[in-house]
C-alpha positions in Angstrom: 172.4 65.7 110.7 168.9 66.0 111.7 168.9 69.9 110.8 171.0 69.2 108.0 168.9 66.3 106.5 165.9 68.7 107.6 167.4 71.7 105.2 167.9 69.4 102.4 164.6 68.0 102.4 162.9 71.9 102.4 165.3 73.1 100.0 164.2 70.1 97.9 160.4 70.7 98.3 160.7 74.2 97.7 162.7 73.3 94.2 160.3 71.0 93.3 157.2 72.9 94.3 158.9 75.9 92.5 159.9 73.8 89.3 155.9 72.7 88.9 154.7 75.8 89.7 156.5 77.9 87.2 156.4 75.4 84.8 152.6 74.7 84.4 151.7 78.1 85.8 150.4 78.4 82.1 148.9 75.5 81.2 145.0 76.1 80.8 144.7 79.4 82.1 142.6 81.5 79.7 142.1 85.3 80.4 138.1 86.8 79.1 137.4 90.2 79.0 133.8 91.4 78.6 132.2 95.0 78.3 128.9 96.1 80.3 127.5 97.3 76.9 128.3 98.0 73.1 127.8 102.0 72.8 127.8 104.5 74.8 129.0 108.1 74.3 131.9 109.8 74.7 132.4 111.2 78.4 130.0 108.6 79.8 131.4 105.0 81.9 131.1 101.2 81.7 132.3 98.4 83.3 135.2 96.0 82.0 134.7 92.2 83.5 138.2 90.6 83.6 138.1 87.0 83.9 140.3 84.2 85.0 139.8 80.8 84.5 142.1 78.3 85.8 141.3 75.2 83.8 143.9 72.5 85.4 143.4 70.8 88.5 147.2 72.6 89.7 146.2 75.7 91.8 147.7 79.0 91.2 148.7 80.3 94.4 150.1 83.8 93.2 148.6 85.3 89.8 148.8 89.1 89.3 146.9 90.7 86.0 147.7 93.7 84.7 145.1 95.1 82.2 145.6 97.6 80.0 143.2 99.9 77.4 143.9 101.9 74.5 144.4 105.4 74.3 140.5 106.7 74.7 140.1 104.2 77.6 141.0 104.7 80.8 140.6 103.1 84.1 138.7 104.9 87.2 140.8 104.3 90.4 140.9 106.1 93.6 143.6 106.9 95.4 144.9 104.7 98.1 147.3 106.8 99.8 149.1 110.4 100.1 147.3 113.8 100.2 145.6 112.7 97.2 143.8 109.3 98.8 140.3 108.8 98.0 140.9 111.1 95.1 139.6 109.6 91.3 142.5 109.4 88.9 143.1 108.3 85.4 145.1 105.3 84.2 145.6 103.5 81.2 146.6 100.4 82.9 145.2 98.1 85.9 146.6 95.7 88.4 144.9 93.0 90.4 145.9 89.8 92.6 144.4 86.4 92.4 144.8 83.5 93.7 142.6 80.2 91.9 141.8 76.5 92.7 142.0 74.1 90.5 138.7 74.7 87.8 138.0 77.8 89.5 137.4 80.8 87.9 137.4 84.8 89.4 136.0 87.7 87.9 137.1 91.3 88.3 135.2 94.7 87.9 136.4 97.9 86.6 135.1 101.3 85.9 136.2 102.9 82.9 135.9 106.3 81.3 135.1 106.2 77.8 137.9 109.8 77.1 136.8 110.1 73.6 134.9 108.6 70.2 136.2 105.8 68.5 135.6 102.0 68.5 138.0 100.2 71.1 139.0 96.7 72.5 141.2 96.3 75.6 144.7 95.8 74.5 144.5 92.3 76.7 147.1 91.7 79.9 150.2 91.1 81.4 149.9 87.8 83.5 152.4 87.3 86.2 152.5 83.6 87.7 154.3 82.8 90.8 155.5 79.6 93.5 154.1 79.6 96.0 156.2 81.9 98.2 156.2 84.3 95.3 159.9 84.0 94.6 159.7 82.6 91.2 157.6 84.1 88.7 156.9 83.7 84.9 155.0 86.2 82.7 153.2 85.7 79.8 151.7 88.2 77.1 147.7 88.1 76.6 146.3 89.3 73.5 142.5 89.9 72.9 141.2 89.2 69.5 137.8 91.8 69.1 134.8 90.3 69.3 131.3 91.3 70.3 131.9 91.1 73.8 135.0 92.9 74.3 134.2 95.6 71.8 132.7 99.0 73.3 131.7 102.1 70.1 131.8 105.3 71.5 129.9 107.8 70.2 130.4 111.4 69.2 129.1 113.8 71.6 126.9 116.7 70.9 127.6 120.1 71.7 125.4 123.5 71.6 127.1 124.9 68.8 125.6 128.3 69.5 127.1 128.7 72.3 131.2 127.2 70.9 130.7 129.4 68.3 129.7 132.8 66.8 129.1 133.5 63.0 130.7 136.6 62.3 128.8 139.6 60.3 132.0 142.0 60.0 134.7 140.3 59.6 137.4 142.6 62.1 135.9 141.2 64.9 133.3 144.3 66.3 130.3 142.9 65.2 129.2 138.9 65.9 126.0 137.6 65.7 125.3 134.5 66.7 122.4 132.7 64.3 122.3 129.7 61.7 124.4 129.9 58.9 122.4 129.1 55.8 118.7 131.0 54.7 115.6 129.7 53.6 114.6 130.8 50.6 111.1 130.3 51.4 110.8 132.7 53.9 111.2 136.2 52.8 111.1 139.1 55.4 112.1 141.9 52.9 114.0 143.6 49.5 116.8 145.4 49.1 118.5 146.7 46.2 120.9 144.2 44.7 124.5 144.5 45.0 127.1 142.6 43.0 127.7 138.6 44.6 123.8 138.5 45.2 122.7 135.3 43.9 120.3 135.6 40.6 118.0 133.1 41.7 117.2 135.9 44.9 116.5 138.8 42.6 112.6 139.8 43.2 111.6 140.7 40.0 108.4 142.3 40.4 109.9 144.8 42.9 112.7 145.5 40.8 109.8 146.6 37.7 108.7 148.4 41.0 111.4 150.0 41.9 113.0 150.3 38.7 116.1 148.9 39.4 117.3 145.3 40.5 115.7 143.8 43.8 116.8 141.1 45.9 115.1 139.2 48.5 115.7 138.8 52.2 115.7 135.7 53.4 115.2 134.6 57.0 118.3 132.6 58.4 117.2 128.7 58.9 118.4 125.3 58.9 115.2 124.3 56.7 117.5 123.3 53.6 118.9 119.9 52.0 122.2 120.2 54.1 125.8 118.4 52.2 128.7 118.8 55.2 132.4 118.5 54.2 134.0 117.3 56.7 138.0 118.2 56.7 140.2 115.7 57.9 143.5 118.0 57.3 144.3 120.0 60.8 146.2 122.7 58.3 146.6 123.5 55.1 150.5 121.6 55.0 150.7 118.4 57.0 154.0 117.5 58.3 153.2 113.6 57.7 151.2 113.1 54.7 148.1 111.1 55.2 147.9 112.4 59.5 146.9 115.1 60.8 149.0 117.2 62.9 146.8 119.0 65.4 144.3 116.3 66.1 142.3 117.5 68.9 140.9 120.4 66.0 139.9 117.3 63.6 138.1 115.6 66.8 136.2 118.9 67.3 135.2 119.1 63.8 133.7 115.5 64.1 132.2 117.0 67.2 130.5 119.8 64.6 129.5 117.4 62.4 127.7 114.8 65.1 125.7 118.0 66.4 124.9 119.6 63.0 123.2 115.7 62.2 121.7 115.8 65.2 120.0 119.1 64.7 118.9 117.6 61.3 117.8 114.4 62.3 115.7 116.3 65.0 113.6 118.0 62.1 113.5 114.9 59.3 116.3 117.5 57.5 118.0 114.9 54.8 121.7 115.6 55.2 124.7 113.3 53.9 128.8 113.6 54.5 131.7 114.6 52.1 134.8 113.2 54.1 138.2 112.8 53.1 138.6 110.0 54.8 140.0 106.4 54.1 137.0 104.4 54.0 137.9 100.7 55.1 135.5 99.2 56.9 133.0 101.6 56.3 131.5 100.4 53.1 128.2 100.0 54.5 127.4 103.9 54.7 128.5 104.5 51.6 125.8 105.4 48.5 126.7 103.1 45.5 125.4 106.2 43.4 128.6 107.5 44.0 130.8 104.3 43.3 133.7 105.3 41.3 133.3 108.7 41.0 135.9 109.5 43.9 138.2 106.9 43.1 138.2 105.6 46.8 139.7 108.9 47.7 136.8 110.5 49.1 133.6 109.1 51.0 130.5 109.9 50.0 127.7 108.6 52.1 124.1 108.0 51.5 121.6 110.1 52.5 120.0 110.5 56.6 116.8 111.3 57.4 115.1 111.6 60.9 116.0 110.3 64.3 116.4 106.5 62.8 119.5 107.1 61.0 121.2 109.4 63.9 122.6 106.2 65.7 123.8 105.4 61.6 125.4 108.5 61.2 127.1 108.3 64.8 128.5 105.2 64.4 130.5 106.1 61.2 131.7 109.4 63.1 132.8 107.1 65.9 134.9 104.6 63.3 136.7 106.9 61.8 140.5 106.7 61.4 142.8 109.6 62.4 143.6 110.3 59.1 143.0 111.6 55.8 142.8 109.7 52.3 142.8 113.1 50.0 143.7 116.5 50.5 141.3 119.0 51.0 142.3 121.0 47.6 141.2 117.4 46.0 138.0 117.2 47.5 136.7 120.4 46.7 138.3 120.1 43.4 136.0 116.9 42.8 133.3 119.2 43.7 133.5 122.1 41.2 133.7 119.6 38.6 129.7 118.7 39.5 128.0 121.9 41.7 124.4 119.9 41.0 125.3 116.4 41.7 127.4 116.9 45.1 125.4 120.0 46.4 122.5 118.8 45.5 119.8 120.9 47.0 121.7 124.3 46.8 123.9 124.4 50.0 126.8 122.8 51.2 128.3 123.1 55.0 132.2 123.0 55.1 133.4 121.6 58.6 137.0 122.1 58.2 140.4 122.5 61.8 141.4 126.0 59.2 140.4 128.5 56.9 142.7 129.6 53.8 142.7 131.2 50.1 141.8 128.1 48.1 138.6 127.4 50.3 137.5 130.8 49.7 138.0 130.8 46.0 135.7 127.2 46.3 133.1 129.7 48.0 133.6 131.8 44.7 133.5 129.5 42.7 130.7 127.5 44.4 128.3 130.6 44.4 128.4 131.4 40.8 127.1 127.9 40.2 124.4 129.2 42.7 125.1 127.1 45.4 125.7 128.7 49.0 128.9 127.5 50.9 129.4 128.3 55.0 132.0 127.2 57.1 132.7 125.8 60.5 135.7 127.0 61.7 137.6 124.8 64.6 141.2 126.6 64.8 140.2 130.3 65.9 139.7 132.9 63.1 143.7 134.2 63.3 142.9 135.1 59.4 139.7 136.4 60.0 140.3 139.8 58.9 141.4 138.2 55.1 137.8 136.5 54.5 135.3 138.8 52.2 132.1 139.8 54.3 129.8 137.7 51.7 131.5 134.6 53.3 129.8 132.9 56.3 131.7 131.7 58.8 130.8 130.8 62.1 134.1 130.8 64.3 135.5 129.4 67.4 135.2 130.9 70.5 135.8 131.0 74.2 132.8 131.0 76.0 130.5 127.8 76.6 131.3 124.9 76.2 135.3 124.0 76.0 136.3 121.1 74.6 139.3 119.5 76.2 
């Protein structure tokens, strides 16, 4: 009888503690996350601090927290067993175990790699709490509300464009010369005979009178121009899903190229403006009010940026761009062609795109007739290079130098 009484008492205690802890495990339980910094560059690391607070007097003897990160951020974890022991692996989730007294708060620190540009808030966590023996558990999903402490902006990194891109003078690929894409009309290095297609504003009338035939100025290649940068968010001419790029990797490289061009311009205090066929939700502060209503909200036209003081603003804009397009590239080009003097002030335009098609070559010709120089950065390779006229300046991505993952 004594053993039976002890067994019944033990069972009663077990049932009572199980009911007590599982029923009140999540009462006054708070989960918070903060990041060590609010801004980093792509490829850098930050620290994530997760905090679990037990605000009630009842202890929490057994709690497991499974934190999750959005795509673009990864926990840096060390393998603890097997042949890869000690090596670092990247993971979208990480688990930790807590045991808290009543009124106690415990904080843990995680190292997080910022793999891709964007604006991120951790997804939240799944909290699994149990009784004293860990045999009876309950779970609760905790979602985080974005705020200044738990949000990190990953700015796009810049690259050496001359290493990753090559300007093709001969489109058959036999001759390639890495250099700038645009010429500086103030730096004349000679003259040559006029050929059909040369802009009339490059004709040297004094030399024409001397030689008795039309002569064209030869200009040195430079970047000392007012830049108008078109960023095409489409990955191919025909996308399978409306508004969503089919190959986001080439579009991400387009954004990286735009950041790199803007960084170089900022170092020389050269003005630049961006034209982007992306949704502008939440990005109104970057838009130029002079173009309000012109693009019918399909095209983002930013204010003019100049110098290092504006560099962070441009990178923040590029970091916040959604992986989506608001209109087709054809619509964007039609809008620019409708008023070249307004949309390409300064006489030049740099077109950054994942692909190069016939419509873009027609756009180049139409802008050339309007006195606007158009050059291209193509991030998707040079599969159609043989079809490009020799007078179209194109920088193709190469397989040498720095390669983005």
